[in-house]
C-alpha positions as CSV (number, residue, x, y, z in Angstrom):
1,M,0.0,0.0,0.0
2,R,1.3,3.5,-0.9
3,I,0.4,6.3,1.5
4,A,0.8,9.9,0.3
5,R,0.4,13.3,2.0
6,F,-0.9,16.1,-0.3
7,T,-2.8,19.3,-0.6
8,V,-5.8,20.2,-2.8
9,D,-7.1,23.8,-2.6
10,D,-4.9,24.4,0.4
11,Q,-6.5,21.5,2.3
12,L,-4.1,18.9,3.7
13,H,-4.9,15.2,3.2
14,F,-3.5,11.8,3.5
15,G,-4.4,9.3,0.8
16,V,-3.9,5.8,-0.6
17,V,-2.2,5.8,-4.0
18,S,-3.3,3.3,-6.5
19,G,-2.9,2.7,-10.3
20,D,0.0,2.2,-12.6
21,E,2.7,4.8,-13.2
22,G,1.2,7.9,-15.0
23,E,-2.3,6.8,-14.1
24,E,-2.2,7.1,-10.3
25,T,-5.3,8.1,-8.2
26,L,-5.4,9.1,-4.6
27,T,-8.2,8.0,-2.2
28,V,-8.5,10.4,0.6
29,L,-8.2,9.0,4.1
30,A,-10.2,10.0,7.1
31,G,-7.5,11.6,9.2
32,D,-3.9,10.8,10.0
33,P,-3.1,7.2,9.4
34,F,-0.3,7.2,12.0
35,Y,-2.9,7.7,14.7
36,M,-6.3,6.7,13.2
37,G,-5.3,3.8,10.9
38,V,-6.0,3.6,7.2
39,Q,-9.7,4.7,6.8
40,P,-10.5,5.3,3.1
41,T,-13.3,7.7,2.2
42,E,-15.2,7.9,-1.1
43,K,-13.3,11.0,-2.2
44,T,-10.6,10.5,-4.9
45,Y,-8.2,12.7,-6.9
46,S,-5.9,12.1,-9.8
47,L,-2.3,12.7,-9.2
48,E,-2.4,15.7,-11.5
49,E,-4.9,17.4,-9.3
50,V,-2.9,17.4,-6.2
51,R,0.4,18.8,-4.8
52,L,2.4,16.0,-3.2
53,L,4.1,16.9,0.1
54,S,6.7,15.1,2.1
55,P,4.8,11.9,3.1
56,I,5.7,12.6,6.7
57,I,7.0,15.4,8.8
58,P,8.7,13.5,11.6
59,R,7.1,14.1,15.0
60,S,10.4,14.2,16.8
61,K,13.5,13.3,14.7
62,V,15.2,12.1,11.6
63,V,18.1,9.7,12.3
64,G,20.8,9.2,9.7
65,V,23.3,6.4,9.4
66,A,26.9,7.2,8.4
67,R,29.2,5.0,6.2
68,N,26.8,2.1,5.9
69,W,28.0,1.0,2.5
70,H,31.6,-0.3,2.0
71,D,32.1,1.5,-1.3
72,H,30.8,4.9,0.0
73,A,33.1,4.8,3.0
74,A,36.0,4.0,0.7
75,E,35.3,6.8,-1.7
76,L,35.5,9.3,1.1
77,G,38.7,7.8,2.5
78,N,37.0,6.4,5.6
79,E,37.2,3.0,7.3
80,T,34.1,0.8,7.3
81,P,32.6,1.1,10.8
82,T,32.3,-2.0,13.1
83,S,29.1,-0.7,14.7
84,V,26.2,1.4,13.4
85,Q,27.1,5.1,13.4
86,F,24.3,7.7,13.4
87,F,23.5,11.4,13.5
88,L,20.4,13.5,13.9
89,K,18.6,15.9,11.5
90,P,15.9,18.3,12.7
91,N,12.4,18.0,11.2
92,T,12.9,21.4,9.6
93,S,15.4,19.8,7.2
94,V,12.5,17.9,5.6
95,V,11.1,19.0,2.2
96,G,8.9,17.1,-0.3
97,P,9.0,15.9,-3.8
98,G,9.3,18.7,-6.3
99,D,10.2,21.3,-3.7
100,P,13.2,23.4,-4.5
101,I,16.3,23.0,-2.3
102,T,18.2,26.2,-1.5
103,L,21.9,25.6,-0.9
104,P,23.0,27.1,2.4
105,D,25.2,30.3,2.3
106,F,27.8,28.7,4.6
107,S,28.7,25.9,2.1
108,E,30.2,25.7,-1.4
109,E,30.3,21.8,-1.4
110,V,26.8,20.3,-0.9
111,S,26.5,16.8,-2.2
112,Y,23.6,14.4,-2.8
113,E,23.1,11.0,-1.1
114,G,20.3,8.8,-2.3
115,E,18.9,6.6,0.4
116,L,16.1,4.2,1.5
117,A,14.3,5.7,4.5
118,V,12.4,3.8,7.1
119,V,9.2,5.4,8.6
120,I,8.4,4.3,12.2
121,G,4.8,3.4,13.0
122,R,4.7,2.9,16.8
123,I,6.5,3.8,20.0
124,A,9.5,1.5,20.5
125,K,12.6,1.1,22.5
126,S,15.4,-1.4,22.4
127,V,13.8,-3.5,19.7
128,P,15.5,-6.9,18.8
129,V,16.4,-7.3,15.2
130,E,13.8,-10.0,14.6
131,R,11.0,-7.7,15.8
132,V,11.9,-4.6,13.8
133,P,9.2,-5.3,11.2
134,E,6.5,-4.9,14.0
135,I,7.4,-1.2,14.5
136,V,7.8,-0.1,10.8
137,F,5.0,1.8,9.2
138,G,6.7,1.7,5.8
139,Y,9.5,3.0,3.6
140,T,10.1,6.1,1.4
141,V,12.9,7.7,-0.7
142,A,15.4,10.1,0.8
143,N,18.2,12.4,-0.2
144,D,20.6,13.0,2.6
145,L,22.1,16.3,1.5
146,T,25.5,17.0,3.1
147,A,27.7,20.2,3.3
148,R,31.1,18.5,2.9
149,D,33.1,21.6,3.7
150,A,31.2,22.0,7.0
151,Q,31.5,18.3,7.7
152,R,35.3,18.6,7.5
153,T,35.6,21.7,9.6
154,D,32.9,21.3,12.3
155,L,33.4,19.1,15.4
156,Q,30.0,17.6,14.9
157,W,27.8,17.1,11.8
158,T,24.7,18.9,12.9
159,R,25.2,21.9,10.5
160,A,26.6,19.8,7.7
161,K,23.7,17.4,7.7
162,G,20.8,19.3,9.3
163,F,20.4,22.6,7.4
164,D,17.0,23.6,6.0
165,G,16.1,21.5,3.0
166,S,18.7,18.8,3.6
167,C,16.3,16.0,3.9
168,P,14.0,15.6,0.9
169,L,11.5,12.7,1.3
170,G,8.9,11.2,-1.0
171,P,7.0,10.7,-3.2
172,W,5.0,8.5,-0.8
173,I,5.4,5.7,1.8
174,E,5.3,2.1,0.6
175,T,4.0,0.0,3.5
176,D,4.9,-3.5,2.1
177,L,8.5,-3.8,0.9
178,A,11.2,-6.4,1.2
179,T,14.4,-4.5,1.9
180,D,17.2,-7.1,1.5
181,D,18.0,-6.4,-2.1
182,L,16.6,-3.1,-3.4
183,R,18.2,-1.1,-6.1
184,I,19.0,2.6,-5.3
185,R,19.9,4.9,-8.1
186,S,20.6,8.7,-8.3
187,W,20.8,11.0,-11.3
188,V,21.9,14.6,-11.6
189,D,20.5,16.3,-14.7
190,G,19.8,12.9,-16.2
191,D,23.3,11.5,-15.7
192,L,23.4,8.3,-13.5
193,K,25.6,8.9,-10.5
194,Q,24.7,6.2,-8.0
195,D,23.7,2.6,-8.6
196,G,23.7,0.1,-5.7
197,T,21.6,-2.4,-3.9
198,T,20.8,-2.7,-0.2
199,S,22.4,-6.1,-0.2
200,D,25.7,-4.2,-0.2
201,M,25.0,-2.4,3.1
202,V,27.3,-3.0,6.0
203,F,24.4,-3.3,8.4
204,S,20.9,-4.4,7.3
205,V,17.8,-2.2,7.6
206,A,16.7,-4.3,10.6
207,E,20.1,-4.0,12.3
208,V,20.2,-0.3,11.8
209,V,16.7,0.3,13.3
210,S,17.5,-2.0,16.2
211,A,20.7,-0.2,17.0
212,I,19.1,3.2,16.9
213,S,16.3,2.1,19.1
214,E,18.8,1.2,21.8
215,A,19.9,4.9,22.0
216,F,16.6,6.7,21.3
217,T,12.9,5.9,21.9
218,L,11.3,5.8,18.5
219,L,8.0,7.6,18.0
220,P,5.4,7.2,15.2
221,G,6.5,9.2,12.2
222,D,10.2,9.2,13.1
223,V,12.4,8.6,10.0
224,I,15.6,6.6,9.7
225,L,17.9,7.1,6.7
226,T,19.8,3.9,6.1
227,G,22.9,5.0,4.2
228,T,24.0,5.7,0.6
229,P,26.0,3.8,-2.1
230,A,29.1,5.1,-3.8
231,G,28.9,7.9,-6.4
232,V,28.1,11.0,-4.3
233,G,29.0,14.3,-5.8
234,L,28.6,18.0,-5.5
235,L,25.6,20.0,-6.6
236,E,25.2,23.4,-8.3
237,E,22.5,25.9,-8.8
238,G,20.1,24.7,-11.5
239,N,20.8,20.9,-11.0
240,E,17.9,18.5,-10.9
241,V,18.4,15.5,-8.6
242,E,16.4,12.3,-8.9
243,V,16.7,9.5,-6.4
244,E,14.8,6.2,-7.1
245,V,14.4,3.3,-4.8
246,E,13.1,0.1,-6.3
247,G,9.5,-0.7,-5.3
248,I,8.8,2.8,-4.1
249,G,9.3,5.4,-6.8
250,A,11.4,8.5,-7.6
251,L,12.0,11.6,-5.6
252,V,12.9,14.7,-7.8
253,N,14.1,18.1,-6.6
254,K,15.8,21.1,-8.2
255,I,18.7,23.0,-6.6
256,R,18.9,26.8,-6.3
257,R,21.4,29.1,-4.6
């Protein structure tokens, strides 16, 4: 099931997305599915009639995972970690599909990182790996934008990873997805830059979520970014970035200065 968040005539809705690519329709839900469950109404829209938003604005946090692909760690000259390494992004970093991304004034080296994102569906703490599926609402596409120059100079990554617009999410949440071998690809202005599969991760999706839940209580709507394959590069004004995760869809944003 695909769950979208969107507006029509300045009214906010959640909806179930159905139909083949290019022919999608959205059935409006009665309220927020994270707290009221999936309750379809009789109201429907075509995809062309709505403005898609980020499928979720995290209630409390976005947690990113660093160096979770061997080849990405190597391309930046880093060792592969022996335990899950993570950082936080504020919910003000989140933007939706089609939203412009404004590069921050403090950085001249912002790069893209296409990723699979996990959306949490229930309160959870210290979750064993085998029980992680019980707390997952679904999955979406993410772009973990990073200011590389700030990442090099700052003692912590908060500014480099958490600036406004640094966490595009979308186009919707897929609630039923096997994550062991998903293809993740990123393009800049139509040129393929990243092409990997989740089978190449250092730590699996379930291992990542379990490790993070040991440190933080996870709340409904929290988002976990699971890491990026090799091929990251810098962005410039006017670039269009597309990230696609197999089984979910594509997230497209344009860059401006």
